[in-house]
TORTORMI-146759 format. One record per residue (C-alpha): residue number from 1; x, y, z. Coordinates in steps of 0.02 Angstrom, whole numbers, plus 50000, padded with zeros to 5 digits. Example, Ala and Ser with C-alpha at 12.3 -4.5 7.8 and 13.67 -1.06 7.14 Angstrom:
BEGIN
<r><num>1</num><x>50615</x><y>49775</y><z>50390</z></r>
<r><num>2</num><x>50684</x><y>49947</y><z>50357</z></r>
This chain:
BEGIN
<r><num>1</num><x>50000</x><y>50000</y><z>50000</z></r>
<r><num>2</num><x>50067</x><y>50170</y><z>49953</z></r>
<r><num>3</num><x>50059</x><y>50285</y><z>50101</z></r>
<r><num>4</num><x>49975</x><y>50438</y><z>50028</z></r>
<r><num>5</num><x>49798</x><y>50506</y><z>50036</z></r>
<r><num>6</num><x>49705</x><y>50492</y><z>49873</z></r>
<r><num>7</num><x>49661</x><y>50650</y><z>49777</z></r>
<r><num>8</num><x>49508</x><y>50735</y><z>49848</z></r>
<r><num>9</num><x>49515</x><y>50657</y><z>50021</z></r>
<r><num>10</num><x>49510</x><y>50774</y><z>50168</z></r>
<r><num>11</num><x>49615</x><y>50661</y><z>50276</z></r>
<r><num>12</num><x>49676</x><y>50485</y><z>50305</z></r>
<r><num>13</num><x>49733</x><y>50378</y><z>50450</z></r>
<r><num>14</num><x>49836</x><y>50221</y><z>50431</z></r>
<r><num>15</num><x>49839</x><y>50097</y><z>50576</z></r>
<r><num>16</num><x>50011</x><y>50019</y><z>50595</z></r>
<r><num>17</num><x>50011</x><y>49844</y><z>50665</z></r>
<r><num>18</num><x>50143</x><y>49713</y><z>50699</z></r>
<r><num>19</num><x>50324</x><y>49722</y><z>50755</z></r>
<r><num>20</num><x>50458</x><y>49841</y><z>50696</z></r>
<r><num>21</num><x>50547</x><y>49811</y><z>50533</z></r>
<r><num>22</num><x>50733</x><y>49849</y><z>50521</z></r>
<r><num>23</num><x>50815</x><y>49965</y><z>50396</z></r>
<r><num>24</num><x>50978</x><y>49898</y><z>50325</z></r>
<r><num>25</num><x>51060</x><y>50017</y><z>50202</z></r>
<r><num>26</num><x>50888</x><y>50061</y><z>50133</z></r>
<r><num>27</num><x>50900</x><y>50163</y><z>49970</z></r>
<r><num>28</num><x>50850</x><y>50346</y><z>49978</z></r>
<r><num>29</num><x>50811</x><y>50470</y><z>49840</z></r>
<r><num>30</num><x>50834</x><y>50657</y><z>49829</z></r>
<r><num>31</num><x>50676</x><y>50762</y><z>49845</z></r>
<r><num>32</num><x>50693</x><y>50921</y><z>49742</z></r>
<r><num>33</num><x>50614</x><y>51056</y><z>49851</z></r>
<r><num>34</num><x>50707</x><y>51201</y><z>49774</z></r>
<r><num>35</num><x>50544</x><y>51295</y><z>49747</z></r>
<r><num>36</num><x>50509</x><y>51281</y><z>49935</z></r>
<r><num>37</num><x>50677</x><y>51354</y><z>49984</z></r>
<r><num>38</num><x>50778</x><y>51196</y><z>50009</z></r>
<r><num>39</num><x>50940</x><y>51192</y><z>49908</z></r>
<r><num>40</num><x>50964</x><y>51041</y><z>49797</z></r>
<r><num>41</num><x>51031</x><y>50881</y><z>49876</z></r>
<r><num>42</num><x>50979</x><y>50930</y><z>50053</z></r>
<r><num>43</num><x>50817</x><y>50829</y><z>50067</z></r>
<r><num>44</num><x>50813</x><y>50640</y><z>50043</z></r>
<r><num>45</num><x>50674</x><y>50514</y><z>50074</z></r>
<r><num>46</num><x>50659</x><y>50324</y><z>50081</z></r>
<r><num>47</num><x>50637</x><y>50268</y><z>49900</z></r>
<r><num>48</num><x>50513</x><y>50129</y><z>49937</z></r>
<r><num>49</num><x>50349</x><y>50214</y><z>49986</z></r>
<r><num>50</num><x>50297</x><y>50066</y><z>50093</z></r>
<r><num>51</num><x>50448</x><y>50093</y><z>50207</z></r>
<r><num>52</num><x>50438</x><y>50282</y><z>50233</z></r>
<r><num>53</num><x>50357</x><y>50279</y><z>50404</z></r>
<r><num>54</num><x>50506</x><y>50276</y><z>50521</z></r>
<r><num>55</num><x>50466</x><y>50224</y><z>50698</z></r>
<r><num>56</num><x>50526</x><y>50355</y><z>50821</z></r>
<r><num>57</num><x>50571</x><y>50223</y><z>50951</z></r>
<r><num>58</num><x>50752</x><y>50243</y><z>50895</z></r>
<r><num>59</num><x>50853</x><y>50372</y><z>50800</z></r>
<r><num>60</num><x>50895</x><y>50311</y><z>50624</z></r>
<r><num>61</num><x>51070</x><y>50326</y><z>50555</z></r>
<r><num>62</num><x>51116</x><y>50373</y><z>50377</z></r>
<r><num>63</num><x>51263</x><y>50338</y><z>50263</z></r>
<r><num>64</num><x>51335</x><y>50412</y><z>50105</z></r>
<r><num>65</num><x>51459</x><y>50358</y><z>49974</z></r>
<r><num>66</num><x>51533</x><y>50532</y><z>49997</z></r>
<r><num>67</num><x>51544</x><y>50639</y><z>50153</z></r>
<r><num>68</num><x>51381</x><y>50633</y><z>50249</z></r>
<r><num>69</num><x>51321</x><y>50811</y><z>50283</z></r>
<r><num>70</num><x>51265</x><y>50869</y><z>50454</z></r>
<r><num>71</num><x>51085</x><y>50818</y><z>50486</z></r>
<r><num>72</num><x>50969</x><y>50966</y><z>50516</z></r>
<r><num>73</num><x>50811</x><y>50866</y><z>50545</z></r>
<r><num>74</num><x>50720</x><y>50701</y><z>50523</z></r>
<r><num>75</num><x>50539</x><y>50684</y><z>50470</z></r>
<r><num>76</num><x>50497</x><y>50514</y><z>50542</z></r>
<r><num>77</num><x>50324</x><y>50506</y><z>50469</z></r>
<r><num>78</num><x>50380</x><y>50546</y><z>50293</z></r>
<r><num>79</num><x>50542</x><y>50446</y><z>50296</z></r>
<r><num>80</num><x>50645</x><y>50601</y><z>50259</z></r>
<r><num>81</num><x>50811</x><y>50670</y><z>50316</z></r>
<r><num>82</num><x>50856</x><y>50854</y><z>50295</z></r>
<r><num>83</num><x>51039</x><y>50902</y><z>50283</z></r>
<r><num>84</num><x>51113</x><y>51069</y><z>50338</z></r>
<r><num>85</num><x>51224</x><y>51070</y><z>50184</z></r>
<r><num>86</num><x>51206</x><y>50988</y><z>50016</z></r>
<r><num>87</num><x>51267</x><y>50812</y><z>49982</z></r>
<r><num>88</num><x>51366</x><y>50780</y><z>49824</z></r>
<r><num>89</num><x>51255</x><y>50766</y><z>49670</z></r>
<r><num>90</num><x>51323</x><y>50592</y><z>49635</z></r>
<r><num>91</num><x>51325</x><y>50533</y><z>49816</z></r>
<r><num>92</num><x>51214</x><y>50385</y><z>49859</z></r>
<r><num>93</num><x>51121</x><y>50413</y><z>50023</z></r>
<r><num>94</num><x>51051</x><y>50266</y><z>50122</z></r>
<r><num>95</num><x>50963</x><y>50239</y><z>50288</z></r>
<r><num>96</num><x>51089</x><y>50125</y><z>50372</z></r>
<r><num>97</num><x>50992</x><y>50078</y><z>50529</z></r>
<r><num>98</num><x>50826</x><y>50113</y><z>50612</z></r>
<r><num>99</num><x>50649</x><y>50047</y><z>50617</z></r>
<r><num>100</num><x>50494</x><y>50072</y><z>50510</z></r>
<r><num>101</num><x>50313</x><y>50025</y><z>50533</z></r>
<r><num>102</num><x>50212</x><y>49915</y><z>50417</z></r>
<r><num>103</num><x>50042</x><y>49988</y><z>50382</z></r>
<r><num>104</num><x>49903</x><y>49859</y><z>50380</z></r>
<r><num>105</num><x>49739</x><y>49954</y><z>50391</z></r>
<r><num>106</num><x>49668</x><y>50113</y><z>50317</z></r>
<r><num>107</num><x>49536</x><y>50234</y><z>50377</z></r>
<r><num>108</num><x>49479</x><y>50380</y><z>50270</z></r>
<r><num>109</num><x>49412</x><y>50532</y><z>50363</z></r>
<r><num>110</num><x>49262</x><y>50632</y><z>50307</z></r>
<r><num>111</num><x>49265</x><y>50765</y><z>50442</z></r>
<r><num>112</num><x>49414</x><y>50828</y><z>50540</z></r>
<r><num>113</num><x>49448</x><y>50943</y><z>50688</z></r>
<r><num>114</num><x>49631</x><y>50978</y><z>50727</z></r>
<r><num>115</num><x>49712</x><y>51094</y><z>50853</z></r>
<r><num>116</num><x>49839</x><y>51205</y><z>50764</z></r>
<r><num>117</num><x>49952</x><y>51281</y><z>50897</z></r>
<r><num>118</num><x>50109</x><y>51271</y><z>50793</z></r>
<r><num>119</num><x>50290</x><y>51297</y><z>50839</z></r>
<r><num>120</num><x>50403</x><y>51353</y><z>50698</z></r>
<r><num>121</num><x>50567</x><y>51259</y><z>50674</z></r>
<r><num>122</num><x>50693</x><y>51343</y><z>50558</z></r>
<r><num>123</num><x>50824</x><y>51246</y><z>50460</z></r>
<r><num>124</num><x>50978</x><y>51349</y><z>50415</z></r>
<r><num>125</num><x>51075</x><y>51288</y><z>50264</z></r>
<r><num>126</num><x>51258</x><y>51329</y><z>50293</z></r>
<r><num>127</num><x>51350</x><y>51407</y><z>50149</z></r>
<r><num>128</num><x>51187</x><y>51463</y><z>50071</z></r>
<r><num>129</num><x>51086</x><y>51620</y><z>50103</z></r>
<r><num>130</num><x>50921</x><y>51527</y><z>50113</z></r>
<r><num>131</num><x>50832</x><y>51455</y><z>50262</z></r>
<r><num>132</num><x>50678</x><y>51343</y><z>50273</z></r>
<r><num>133</num><x>50542</x><y>51342</y><z>50405</z></r>
<r><num>134</num><x>50443</x><y>51189</y><z>50456</z></r>
<r><num>135</num><x>50290</x><y>51207</y><z>50568</z></r>
<r><num>136</num><x>50279</x><y>51071</y><z>50699</z></r>
<r><num>137</num><x>50170</x><y>51037</y><z>50849</z></r>
<r><num>138</num><x>50229</x><y>50908</y><z>50974</z></r>
<r><num>139</num><x>50072</x><y>50913</y><z>51083</z></r>
<r><num>140</num><x>49912</x><y>50898</y><z>50983</z></r>
<r><num>141</num><x>49744</x><y>50815</y><z>50983</z></r>
<r><num>142</num><x>49617</x><y>50787</y><z>50846</z></r>
<r><num>143</num><x>49445</x><y>50713</y><z>50823</z></r>
<r><num>144</num><x>49362</x><y>50645</y><z>50667</z></r>
<r><num>145</num><x>49204</x><y>50555</y><z>50620</z></r>
<r><num>146</num><x>49119</x><y>50457</y><z>50481</z></r>
<r><num>147</num><x>49262</x><y>50343</y><z>50431</z></r>
<r><num>148</num><x>49281</x><y>50217</y><z>50294</z></r>
<r><num>149</num><x>49368</x><y>50078</y><z>50388</z></r>
<r><num>150</num><x>49408</x><y>49956</y><z>50251</z></r>
<r><num>151</num><x>49560</x><y>49877</y><z>50170</z></r>
<r><num>152</num><x>49589</x><y>49881</y><z>49984</z></r>
<r><num>153</num><x>49615</x><y>49721</y><z>49883</z></r>
<r><num>154</num><x>49773</x><y>49724</y><z>49776</z></r>
<r><num>155</num><x>49866</x><y>49618</y><z>49651</z></r>
<r><num>156</num><x>50048</x><y>49642</y><z>49603</z></r>
<r><num>157</num><x>50105</x><y>49533</y><z>49460</z></r>
<r><num>158</num><x>50264</x><y>49430</y><z>49481</z></r>
<r><num>159</num><x>50382</x><y>49328</y><z>49374</z></r>
<r><num>160</num><x>50437</x><y>49367</y><z>49198</z></r>
<r><num>161</num><x>50557</x><y>49507</y><z>49155</z></r>
<r><num>162</num><x>50628</x><y>49639</y><z>49270</z></r>
<r><num>163</num><x>50530</x><y>49804</y><z>49277</z></r>
<r><num>164</num><x>50380</x><y>49720</y><z>49195</z></r>
<r><num>165</num><x>50259</x><y>49713</y><z>49341</z></r>
<r><num>166</num><x>50103</x><y>49810</y><z>49383</z></r>
<r><num>167</num><x>49992</x><y>49833</y><z>49536</z></r>
<r><num>168</num><x>49803</x><y>49834</y><z>49528</z></r>
<r><num>169</num><x>49707</x><y>49912</y><z>49673</z></r>
<r><num>170</num><x>49521</x><y>49905</y><z>49710</z></r>
<r><num>171</num><x>49501</x><y>50086</y><z>49766</z></r>
<r><num>172</num><x>49331</x><y>50074</y><z>49856</z></r>
<r><num>173</num><x>49401</x><y>49937</y><z>49970</z></r>
<r><num>174</num><x>49311</x><y>49795</y><z>50056</z></r>
<r><num>175</num><x>49295</x><y>49609</y><z>50025</z></r>
<r><num>176</num><x>49211</x><y>49639</y><z>49857</z></r>
<r><num>177</num><x>49381</x><y>49687</y><z>49786</z></r>
<r><num>178</num><x>49437</x><y>49506</y><z>49808</z></r>
<r><num>179</num><x>49313</x><y>49456</y><z>49673</z></r>
<r><num>180</num><x>49405</x><y>49553</y><z>49538</z></r>
<r><num>181</num><x>49532</x><y>49461</y><z>49431</z></r>
<r><num>182</num><x>49661</x><y>49492</y><z>49297</z></r>
<r><num>183</num><x>49711</x><y>49383</y><z>49149</z></r>
<r><num>184</num><x>49853</x><y>49430</y><z>49031</z></r>
<r><num>185</num><x>49842</x><y>49334</y><z>48869</z></r>
<r><num>186</num><x>49987</x><y>49294</y><z>48755</z></r>
<r><num>187</num><x>49894</x><y>49290</y><z>48587</z></r>
<r><num>188</num><x>50035</x><y>49202</y><z>48495</z></r>
<r><num>189</num><x>49994</x><y>49299</y><z>48338</z></r>
<r><num>190</num><x>50019</x><y>49478</y><z>48280</z></r>
<r><num>191</num><x>49897</x><y>49596</y><z>48362</z></r>
<r><num>192</num><x>49878</x><y>49756</y><z>48462</z></r>
<r><num>193</num><x>49851</x><y>49783</y><z>48648</z></r>
<r><num>194</num><x>49668</x><y>49774</y><z>48702</z></r>
<r><num>195</num><x>49575</x><y>49770</y><z>48868</z></r>
<r><num>196</num><x>49402</x><y>49706</y><z>48911</z></r>
<r><num>197</num><x>49306</x><y>49683</y><z>49073</z></r>
<r><num>198</num><x>49163</x><y>49561</y><z>49095</z></r>
<r><num>199</num><x>49083</x><y>49574</y><z>49265</z></r>
<r><num>200</num><x>49236</x><y>49579</y><z>49378</z></r>
<r><num>201</num><x>49355</x><y>49487</y><z>49263</z></r>
<r><num>202</num><x>49482</x><y>49598</y><z>49173</z></r>
<r><num>203</num><x>49560</x><y>49519</y><z>49020</z></r>
<r><num>204</num><x>49705</x><y>49594</y><z>48924</z></r>
<r><num>205</num><x>49763</x><y>49534</y><z>48753</z></r>
<r><num>206</num><x>49946</x><y>49584</y><z>48750</z></r>
<r><num>207</num><x>50021</x><y>49663</y><z>48596</z></r>
<r><num>208</num><x>50118</x><y>49539</y><z>48490</z></r>
<r><num>209</num><x>50237</x><y>49562</y><z>48342</z></r>
<r><num>210</num><x>50380</x><y>49469</y><z>48258</z></r>
<r><num>211</num><x>50351</x><y>49316</y><z>48364</z></r>
<r><num>212</num><x>50350</x><y>49395</y><z>48538</z></r>
<r><num>213</num><x>50248</x><y>49499</y><z>48661</z></r>
<r><num>214</num><x>50290</x><y>49684</y><z>48645</z></r>
<r><num>215</num><x>50187</x><y>49762</y><z>48786</z></r>
<r><num>216</num><x>50283</x><y>49847</y><z>48926</z></r>
<r><num>217</num><x>50219</x><y>49869</y><z>49104</z></r>
<r><num>218</num><x>50197</x><y>50056</y><z>49073</z></r>
<r><num>219</num><x>50090</x><y>50022</y><z>48921</z></r>
<r><num>220</num><x>49992</x><y>49888</y><z>49012</z></r>
<r><num>221</num><x>49949</x><y>49999</y><z>49160</z></r>
<r><num>222</num><x>49895</x><y>50140</y><z>49044</z></r>
<r><num>223</num><x>49784</x><y>50023</y><z>48944</z></r>
<r><num>224</num><x>49700</x><y>49949</y><z>49099</z></r>
<r><num>225</num><x>49660</x><y>50125</y><z>49161</z></r>
<r><num>226</num><x>49522</x><y>50140</y><z>49033</z></r>
<r><num>227</num><x>49348</x><y>50208</y><z>49076</z></r>
<r><num>228</num><x>49267</x><y>50036</y><z>49091</z></r>
<r><num>229</num><x>49395</x><y>49973</y><z>49217</z></r>
<r><num>230</num><x>49409</x><y>50137</y><z>49313</z></r>
<r><num>231</num><x>49219</x><y>50143</y><z>49330</z></r>
<r><num>232</num><x>49230</x><y>49973</y><z>49414</z></r>
<r><num>233</num><x>49347</x><y>50048</y><z>49544</z></r>
<r><num>234</num><x>49507</x><y>49966</y><z>49485</z></r>
<r><num>235</num><x>49665</x><y>50070</y><z>49459</z></r>
<r><num>236</num><x>49828</x><y>50005</y><z>49384</z></r>
<r><num>237</num><x>50004</x><y>50072</y><z>49403</z></r>
<r><num>238</num><x>50182</x><y>50014</y><z>49374</z></r>
<r><num>239</num><x>50242</x><y>49917</y><z>49526</z></r>
<r><num>240</num><x>50332</x><y>50021</y><z>49657</z></r>
<r><num>241</num><x>50520</x><y>50043</y><z>49631</z></r>
<r><num>242</num><x>50509</x><y>49979</y><z>49451</z></r>
<r><num>243</num><x>50531</x><y>50078</y><z>49289</z></r>
<r><num>244</num><x>50393</x><y>49994</y><z>49190</z></r>
<r><num>245</num><x>50506</x><y>49969</y><z>49039</z></r>
<r><num>246</num><x>50508</x><y>49778</y><z>49047</z></r>
<r><num>247</num><x>50406</x><y>49669</y><z>48930</z></r>
<r><num>248</num><x>50264</x><y>49588</y><z>49028</z></r>
<r><num>249</num><x>50230</x><y>49402</y><z>49032</z></r>
<r><num>250</num><x>50065</x><y>49311</y><z>49014</z></r>
<r><num>251</num><x>49965</x><y>49287</y><z>49175</z></r>
<r><num>252</num><x>49835</x><y>49155</y><z>49209</z></r>
<r><num>253</num><x>49669</x><y>49205</y><z>49288</z></r>
<r><num>254</num><x>49722</x><y>49283</y><z>49456</z></r>
<r><num>255</num><x>49615</x><y>49369</y><z>49587</z></r>
<r><num>256</num><x>49654</x><y>49525</y><z>49688</z></r>
<r><num>257</num><x>49671</x><y>49486</y><z>49873</z></r>
<r><num>258</num><x>49674</x><y>49564</y><z>50045</z></r>
<r><num>259</num><x>49513</x><y>49664</y><z>50039</z></r>
<r><num>260</num><x>49425</x><y>49678</y><z>50208</z></r>
<r><num>261</num><x>49261</x><y>49759</y><z>50260</z></r>
<r><num>262</num><x>49230</x><y>49883</y><z>50400</z></r>
<r><num>263</num><x>49310</x><y>49847</y><z>50566</z></r>
<r><num>264</num><x>49268</x><y>49901</y><z>50743</z></r>
<r><num>265</num><x>49421</x><y>49994</y><z>50807</z></r>
<r><num>266</num><x>49363</x><y>50008</y><z>50988</z></r>
<r><num>267</num><x>49494</x><y>49877</y><z>51035</z></r>
<r><num>268</num><x>49634</x><y>49976</y><z>50952</z></r>
<r><num>269</num><x>49657</x><y>50112</y><z>51082</z></r>
<r><num>270</num><x>49840</x><y>50154</y><z>51117</z></r>
<r><num>271</num><x>49889</x><y>50084</y><z>50947</z></r>
<r><num>272</num><x>50004</x><y>50192</y><z>50840</z></r>
<r><num>273</num><x>49925</x><y>50273</y><z>50688</z></r>
<r><num>274</num><x>49996</x><y>50371</y><z>50544</z></r>
<r><num>275</num><x>49901</x><y>50534</y><z>50524</z></r>
<r><num>276</num><x>49890</x><y>50620</y><z>50355</z></r>
<r><num>277</num><x>49783</x><y>50773</y><z>50323</z></r>
<r><num>278</num><x>49772</x><y>50867</y><z>50160</z></r>
<r><num>279</num><x>49685</x><y>51031</y><z>50128</z></r>
<r><num>280</num><x>49693</x><y>51047</y><z>49939</z></r>
<r><num>281</num><x>49600</x><y>51213</y><z>49935</z></r>
<r><num>282</num><x>49735</x><y>51295</y><z>50040</z></r>
<r><num>283</num><x>49882</x><y>51191</y><z>49977</z></r>
<r><num>284</num><x>49923</x><y>51114</y><z>50146</z></r>
<r><num>285</num><x>49976</x><y>50943</y><z>50210</z></r>
<r><num>286</num><x>50002</x><y>50883</y><z>50387</z></r>
<r><num>287</num><x>50080</x><y>50717</y><z>50434</z></r>
<r><num>288</num><x>50139</x><y>50631</y><z>50591</z></r>
<r><num>289</num><x>50116</x><y>50485</y><z>50711</z></r>
<r><num>290</num><x>49972</x><y>50477</y><z>50833</z></r>
<r><num>291</num><x>49889</x><y>50362</y><z>50959</z></r>
<r><num>292</num><x>49703</x><y>50320</y><z>50962</z></r>
<r><num>293</num><x>49629</x><y>50381</y><z>51125</z></r>
<r><num>294</num><x>49448</x><y>50333</y><z>51099</z></r>
<r><num>295</num><x>49341</x><y>50254</y><z>50965</z></r>
<r><num>296</num><x>49151</x><y>50243</y><z>50970</z></r>
<r><num>297</num><x>49035</x><y>50179</y><z>50835</z></r>
<r><num>298</num><x>48853</x><y>50149</y><z>50800</z></r>
<r><num>299</num><x>48819</x><y>49991</y><z>50701</z></r>
<r><num>300</num><x>48641</x><y>49968</y><z>50643</z></r>
<r><num>301</num><x>48587</x><y>49807</y><z>50555</z></r>
<r><num>302</num><x>48769</x><y>49761</y><z>50523</z></r>
<r><num>303</num><x>48812</x><y>49927</y><z>50441</z></r>
<r><num>304</num><x>48918</x><y>50065</y><z>50517</z></r>
<r><num>305</num><x>48810</x><y>50221</y><z>50525</z></r>
<r><num>306</num><x>48921</x><y>50333</y><z>50630</z></r>
<r><num>307</num><x>49092</x><y>50331</y><z>50712</z></r>
<r><num>308</num><x>49199</x><y>50451</y><z>50811</z></r>
<r><num>309</num><x>49386</x><y>50441</y><z>50835</z></r>
<r><num>310</num><x>49498</x><y>50542</y><z>50952</z></r>
<r><num>311</num><x>49685</x><y>50531</y><z>50934</z></r>
<r><num>312</num><x>49835</x><y>50627</y><z>50999</z></r>
<r><num>313</num><x>50023</x><y>50641</y><z>50977</z></r>
<r><num>314</num><x>50131</x><y>50486</y><z>50995</z></r>
<r><num>315</num><x>50271</x><y>50525</y><z>51119</z></r>
<r><num>316</num><x>50379</x><y>50672</y><z>51065</z></r>
<r><num>317</num><x>50342</x><y>50650</y><z>50880</z></r>
<r><num>318</num><x>50293</x><y>50807</y><z>50789</z></r>
<r><num>319</num><x>50145</x><y>50830</y><z>50674</z></r>
<r><num>320</num><x>50231</x><y>50912</y><z>50526</z></r>
<r><num>321</num><x>50156</x><y>51042</y><z>50415</z></r>
<r><num>322</num><x>50213</x><y>51031</y><z>50235</z></r>
<r><num>323</num><x>50152</x><y>51148</y><z>50100</z></r>
<r><num>324</num><x>50114</x><y>51062</y><z>49936</z></r>
């Protein structure tokens, strides 16, 4: 699951379950925030989006193939490190040690009330005239109601060539997503790429020429994202960390998996959550770790009709404000 709120959502909460996972020389990528006042090669984030939520139970360490710059700040929730001076443009930055949380459940928020008593933290970039300000709040509390508490069914193809895999996600979530399937057909004869959906079965005839399949993962994902499939709630993308340039292989009839229906979170108090809030109208984004204080719900005839969630800061972790 990619840890980012979908376009148009007001907010999102991810419930992290299970034990810590260890970083071991985890690849990081530069984030170009020059337009926000950060010089190039001063902001790096974990490349794999599923590993970006650093647990603040320990301070991560970082390494570089060049000289590691002085660390000005760490955004645990976003998996980012901010350097006081720029790293070399060709230096490879990694997260050498530390812990990250695996996110297992998702709750989308319809309504949100957040205290905004912010403290401004300024990052000075030595040797450069610019400085950057990050708004943080280490003591905060928020309430929200009317959640979608469901897990999305997904399918990531495997096997075949490198960089040839895609991920399908059932965006509405719930067990119904497990009923969707994908079949990639090797036609064995010259033909163009085509996609059809019958009920919940998506079938793709791969492009074929000069005795071989010619469809790349990028082309496949674009083709699947046609109106008929999108209207069914299925979205395709190139698999995380891959380029999409590889030629895809045939796939037998395979179902999406992992979709779960609404869950009662009253037993999840004191569990760590990842809090994301986006205000698109005002170009704002908040993110941080929190703990569920209280969860109440009203379930009528097996359907969730109302819920209320109160959560607060997790230890000393800040709730970061990030514009854009």
